[in-house]
C-alpha positions in Angstrom: 14.6 18.8 -25.1 13.5 18.3 -21.4 11.7 15.2 -20.4 11.2 14.4 -16.7 8.4 11.8 -16.7 8.4 8.5 -14.7 6.5 5.3 -14.6 6.8 3.4 -11.4 5.4 0.0 -10.3 5.7 -1.0 -6.6 4.0 -1.6 -3.3 2.7 1.0 -1.0 4.9 1.2 2.1 2.1 2.6 4.4 -1.3 3.9 4.0 -1.5 7.2 2.0 -1.9 10.3 4.0 -4.5 12.8 2.4 -4.4 16.5 3.4 -6.7 19.3 2.4 -4.9 22.2 0.7 -7.2 25.1 0.2 -10.1 23.8 -2.0 -8.3 20.7 -3.1 -6.4 17.8 -1.5 -3.1 16.1 -1.9 -2.3 12.5 -1.1 1.2 11.4 -0.2 2.6 7.9 -0.3 5.7 6.0 -0.9 6.2 3.1 -3.4 8.9 0.4 -2.8 10.3 -0.9 -6.0 12.7 -3.9 -6.3 15.5 -4.4 -8.8 16.9 -7.9 -8.8 20.0 -8.9 -10.9 23.0 -11.2 -11.0 26.6 -9.9 -11.1 29.0 -11.4 -13.5 30.3 -13.8 -10.8 26.7 -15.1 -10.2 26.0 -13.3 -7.0 22.3 -12.3 -6.8 21.7 -8.7 -5.8 18.4 -7.2 -4.7 18.1 -3.5 -4.4 15.0 -1.6 -3.1 14.2 2.0 -4.0 11.7 4.1 -2.2 9.9 6.6 -4.4 7.7 9.3 -2.9 4.5 10.1 -4.8 2.1 13.0 -4.5 -1.4 12.9 -6.0 -3.4 16.1 -6.3 -7.1 16.8 -6.7 -9.3 14.0 -8.1 -6.3 11.6 -8.1 -6.0 11.9 -4.3 -9.4 10.2 -4.1 -8.1 7.2 -5.9 -5.6 6.6 -3.1 -8.5 5.7 -0.8 -8.3 2.2 -2.5 -4.6 1.9 -1.6 -3.3 0.6 1.7 0.0 -0.8 2.9 1.2 -3.6 0.7 -1.1 -2.6 -2.3 0.5 -2.8 -5.6 0.1 0.0 -8.1 1.5 1.7 -11.1 2.0 5.5 -11.0 2.8 7.7 -14.0 3.7 11.3 -13.6 6.4 14.0 -13.8 9.5 14.2 -11.6 9.6 17.3 -9.4 12.4 18.5 -7.1 11.4 19.8 -3.6 13.8 22.2 -1.9 13.9 23.3 1.8 16.3 24.5 4.4 16.9 22.1 7.4 15.8 23.9 10.5 18.4 22.4 12.8 21.5 22.6 10.6 20.6 25.4 8.2 21.6 23.3 5.3 19.8 23.3 2.0 18.1 20.0 1.3 16.2 18.6 -1.6 14.4 15.4 -2.8 12.8 14.1 -5.9 9.2 13.2 -5.9 6.8 11.9 -8.6 3.7 14.1 -9.1 1.1 11.6 -10.3 -1.0 12.2 -13.4 -2.2 8.6 -13.4 -2.6 5.8 -10.9 -3.5 2.2 -11.8 -4.5 -0.1 -9.0 -2.8 -3.6 -8.8 -3.1 -6.5 -6.5 -4.2 -5.9 -2.8 -2.0 -6.8 0.1 -1.8 -10.5 0.9 -3.9 -11.5 3.9 -2.0 -12.9 6.9 -3.1 -16.4 7.6 -3.4 -15.6 11.3 -5.9 -12.9 10.4 -7.9 -15.4 8.5 -8.1 -17.7 11.5 -9.2 -14.8 13.8 -12.2 -14.2 11.3 -13.5 -17.8 11.8 -16.2 -18.2 14.5 -14.7 -19.4 17.8 -17.9 -20.8 19.2 -18.4 -23.7 16.7 -20.6 -26.4 18.1 -18.9 -29.7 19.0 -19.2 -32.2 16.2 -19.2 -35.4 18.3 -21.8 -38.0 17.9 -22.7 -37.8 21.6 -25.6 -35.4 22.1 -26.6 -36.7 25.5 -27.8 -34.0 27.8 -28.0 -31.4 25.0 -30.9 -33.0 23.1 -33.9 -30.7 23.3 -36.3 -32.1 20.8 -39.0 -29.4 21.4 -37.4 -27.1 18.8 -37.5 -29.8 16.1 -39.9 -28.6 13.4 -41.3 -32.2 12.6 
């Protein structure tokens, strides 16, 4: 029996790239997944794997909601891509997940510096001294 399915949960490493292929489209993106464990001696190990994902047709449209740092779950089949290196002439290959389902997770965390930039910079001064700035002609009462 052959079984080459995968379920991967991770964070998108950069915004997905969508390319038209004939009458359909394909989105390509990479998920970073972490595996944390302790060795017998207590040493903590953290390993990161980068999994390339391709989403064809309607699923490529779902990737519009993904951006760098987004968390998502991808289910699909494992496929091997083969090619010949143009420079060395060596045969090369890599495994990719061809998505048949994508579930969106949490969005990337906002940087606090970006939040500060979104605040208006021209806030009025909040001092009790309004001398020279008092124009009572625009008061509605």
